[in-house]
N, C-alpha and C positions, 0 to 999 in steps of 0.2 A: 734300487734305498729299501730300503727295510721299517716299512709302517710294524709301531704296535702296535698290539690290539686296543691299546687309548685310548689311542692315532683314531683306528676303524671303527670304535664305536663310539667318539664325538663325531665325524662327519658321517654314521647312517641314522646318530640324530637327527645333524644339519634336516636329515633326507626322512624324519620322521620312519622308519624304519627299526624295527630289530632283528638281531638278525641273533642268535645261537650259538653256543662256543668254535659249532666247528663251523658254522659262516662268517663265522669275526676272521677263522684262521686262515684261511681262507681266501674270503677275499685280503688280508693282509699279506698274502703275498700275492693274488692277483693287478690290487696296487700299484704293489711297488713296482713290480713287471713295468706298469705304463707307465708311472713315473720316471723310473730306467733311462728307458725307448723315448722320454719329449728330452727327459735332458741329454742325449743322443742328439736329439734334431735341434735344439737349442746347438749343439756345439756348433753345426753349420754355419758356413760365411755364405750370407744372403745382402752381399752389400751390394754386388752387380746385379745384383735381379732385381729385371721389372716385375712391379708391379699387376696383378692382373686384375683389373674389374671385370671382366666375363672371360668365365670359359667357352661358351659355345658359339663365340663370333670377333670379330673387330670390334669397333664402338663403335665405327659407322656405320656399319651393319645393319637391320632391324627387321632385316627380314622370315626372326622364325617370329617375333611380338607383332601382337593381332596391336588395329588401329582403336585410340584411346575413345570411340567412341563414349555421351554422353547420352548415357537414356533415364526414362522415369522411372526410381525403385521403390521398393517395396515403401507403404507409408507403416508409422510403429505398430497401427490399429489390425494391419494386414500382416503384417511379421510374426504376433503374439498370435496370432488367430488360432492353430492351432499347438501352443503352446501346452503341455502339462496344467502347467501352474505359473499365473503371473497376477503381477500386482504393478501399481508407480509409472507404467508403460516400458516393465524391466521385470525377464523371466526367471523365478523361482524357483531356483536349486537347490537339493540338502548342502545338509552342511556333512564337509567331507571329512575335515582336517580337525581334529580334537586337541589338545592338553590339557 
């Protein structure tokens, strides 16, 4: 699949990325190869493939899971005690996304 430079710039803008012209060309090629591979995977007939709910073990076996035991959790004040900045019961963090 061939992506245009405009399509790559559009996707980059959605991710708030600024790409150079060289990066746009590189991403167009790489993303095109990824989408071509996805198209090939979509051609596979998976109608008779049983869906897997857990990769590690049969659904009846739970040997690798810990017991779900309730315990006392941190209070809000304890959770915020070491926060560099907090207010109104929440962590305060610097704004990182600006448009």
